[in-house]
C-alpha positions, 0 to 999 in steps of 0.5 A: 536538434534531436528529438530527445532534446526537443522533448526535454526542451518542451517539458522544461518550458512547460514546467517553468510556465506552470510554476510561474502561473501557479506561484509554486516558485514563489511559494517555496522561496518566499518568506513565511507570513510572520503575522499568521503562521499555523502553529504545530507542535511535535512532542517528545512522546512516543505514541507507538512503534512504526513497523518497518513492514508498513512500506511494502508492496503487492506484486500481483499476477492477475492473469490476462486482466493484469499480468503484473510481473508476467508482462512482456515488457517487464521480463528479459525475453524467454526468461522469468527475470526482470529486465535490469531497467525494470529492476532499477525502478522496483528498487526505487520503491524500497519495498520492505516486504512483497506479497505474491502471487495474487489476490482473486487469482490465487483463489480461482482454483480450476476456474481458468487458473491454478495455483500450481501454475506458479510452481516450476513443475508438477508435484510428484504424487499430487492426486489432482490432474495437472493444470491445463494452462501454461506455467507462469514465467515468473513463478515462485522460484523467480519471486524468491530471487527477486526478493533477494535482489530487492532486499525485501521479505517475501509474503505468500498467499495460499488458496483456501477457496477450493475447500468450499463448494461452488454453485451449482456443483455441491462438491468442494473442489478439495477436501479440507484435508487436501487444502491443508496438505497443499499449504503445508506442501507450499511451506515445505517448497519454500522453507525446508532445506532438504527433503529429509526435513519434512515428512515423506509425503511432502519431500516431492515439494522440496525435490521440485525446488531442488530440481528447479536449480534452487537448493537453498530455502527462501525462508518465507516468514509471512504467509496469508491463509486465503484472500478476501473470504468476504467476497466468495462467502456471499455467493456461496451462501446464497447460491451454494446450499450453505446456511450461514452457520455451516459456511462459518463452521467450514471457514473456522475448520479450514483456517484451523486445519491449514494453520496446523499443517503449515506450522507443522512444517515451520512453526516460526512463520507468521500467519495472517488471515482476513478479518471477518466479523462472523468468525473473528472470535472463533479464528482468534480463539484457535491455538496456535492459530493466526498471528495477525488479521488482514484488512483491505481498503481501496478508495474511491473505487468504481464512481458514477457520473454524479456525487450526492450532497444531502441526498441530492444528485450533483453532476460531476461537471457541476463541481468546481475543480477545487470541490473535485479536488477535495472529493479525491484527496480526503482519503481513505477516511477522516476522523472526527477532527479531520485527520486521515484514518484507516477504518479500524472502527468497522465491525470486523476490526473493532470487535477484537484488538488483534494485530493488523496487516493491511495486505491490499491498499491503494488510492484505486479509482475509475469511472466518470466521477474520477476522470469526468471533470472538465477542468481537473486532471486527477493524477496528482489527486491520486498522489495526495491520496496515496499519502493520506493512505500512508498517514492513516497506516502510520496512525494505525501503527499501534496495531498495524504490523505490515502494509502492502500496496497494490500493485508493484508492477504492471502494464494495464491497471492504473494502480501500478507503482512501476509502469512497464510498456513496449512503448516507453522506458519502465518508470515510477508512476505518481503513486509509486513516487509518493510511496518511495518518497515516504519509504525514503523518509520515515521513522521507526516510532510515532510521536505525539503532535499538536495540530489543533491550530490547523484549519479544516475544510469540508468535503460534503459529497458522497460518491459511490460506495466508498467515498463519503462526506467528510464534515472536517478535513484537515487542510494540513495532515501531520504525522511525526515519526522519529528514530534515535537521531531524527525526526520526520514531520510528514505534511500533506497540504490539501489546500487548492490554490494558496500556500500555507505558512507553518510554525513547527515547534520542535523544541521538545525533541531538540537539546537546548544547545541546538535550538538555534542555528540548526538546519532542518531539510524539507523534502517536497513533492509538487504536483499539478491538477492541470496535467496527467502526471502519469503520462511519460511525456508530462511526468517530469512535471511532478517535481521533488525538491529539497529546501534547508530550513533554519531553526530559531528557538526550536521552531521551524517556519516554513511555507508549503505550496498549495497541493504539496507533500512535504517531509521535514527532516531534522537531525537531532543528537538525542533519543526521541521519546525520553525527556531531557534531563534538567 
């Protein structure tokens, strides 16, 4: 028997044994308990649109720490082009927008990196010395081509940190004017058709793209001015000789100058910058100024080897496996009723009603608090946590315009969606599979849902900085979205070891003639907290199945296995959000 067949046979035996042990097969096939179903009602009322750009990815190049798309296993040798098998996995994500080139790396000007390394060559006449590092094989030109191949909107981050002094040197690396000119040059490089379309001083940028073999523009619509200003404002103010008032004034001055310079090249672009409570009001008052404010959330982040309950330390190993599961799956936060939410109540977001861009997010955790429990493997907890983030993003659709998950492709960091390595074929990780699952099955508007019958559980532990106690966590987190002819009921079942029976009332979103005999498809993801599902040898134990459910009197009665994610899809021949006329 060949090695491949032997591995496949072992995996099949493992999966069947796990399903039999956990009761998963019975949970799917067994009939719902008619005595005690949990009632969920989907209403024919639209709460807000769901932007197609909420299902994006962040393709980060973080240098030696995580080369991302520069990874040798990602590219055809000697080129900046993705290997076909990597491109196939990237397509599976169905990213609608892709952010590039970096977060902190995009701002590390002349500190071991330089944004110009993503350009195909030097910009004629640019006043600074040439960067000393090697040009990136996967640069802006290659990024534009990849976005076209993946049918995704490109988003670029432009650097602003060089316009601020860095301790102990009292001089900025660039003046405000140079920073704005660099940003304008990037817009010209990406969007101008020919050199004659821009002022003389910017024509070298357009010629550079033409000389690199790309005469056609990339038409980049979405641009972020700076990245995570809140990280460098603190050390600059404390060590760089600025008062907070002086720094705030420079912050507003830079955003104003950069946004004006970029719009002078292309007035149709959409500009994003970080929400920072100290300057939001001044930045939002700029004209034409900023379109969207950016917010980032990562949880649970760095974790110690203990959790706190009522202020008392509890070693991670003293928690039960179920307690550890709850600690890692109530993500990113919960509202007063226990539903997953994005913290838009924080001062940087609650002091205004500007549209939002969630340009970096992920279930991102490390340390003994995440990986130190002896009876609980956290990889499926991460997947369920990612689903919680996605529900929070969908619930924020009244303000959220775009969201990009970190990080799209990589070889070193655990948050990658597509994992590349020299040892194994490229593959979607658990997090990548969950985001791809939602990208395939969702609507363009959110519907009202009554989930008051869903039981709640407590998550009483604080861990590290970002994971806090949640008095109420919905055992089943419910979001409903729709298109003109379909309804999607998104369900996260956080129950640890017992299935749950649901009665989903869809009668309001169905014409009377279709409320009996119609079929709904339940797309189901089932994981296990006993296996490392990101291990290539075990990843097939993360199962995806489709189960048809009969509709009776407008109600679908289903049974969800423990620790599962499901999307119930109903085809309905009427437009959602309009009451059926009698």
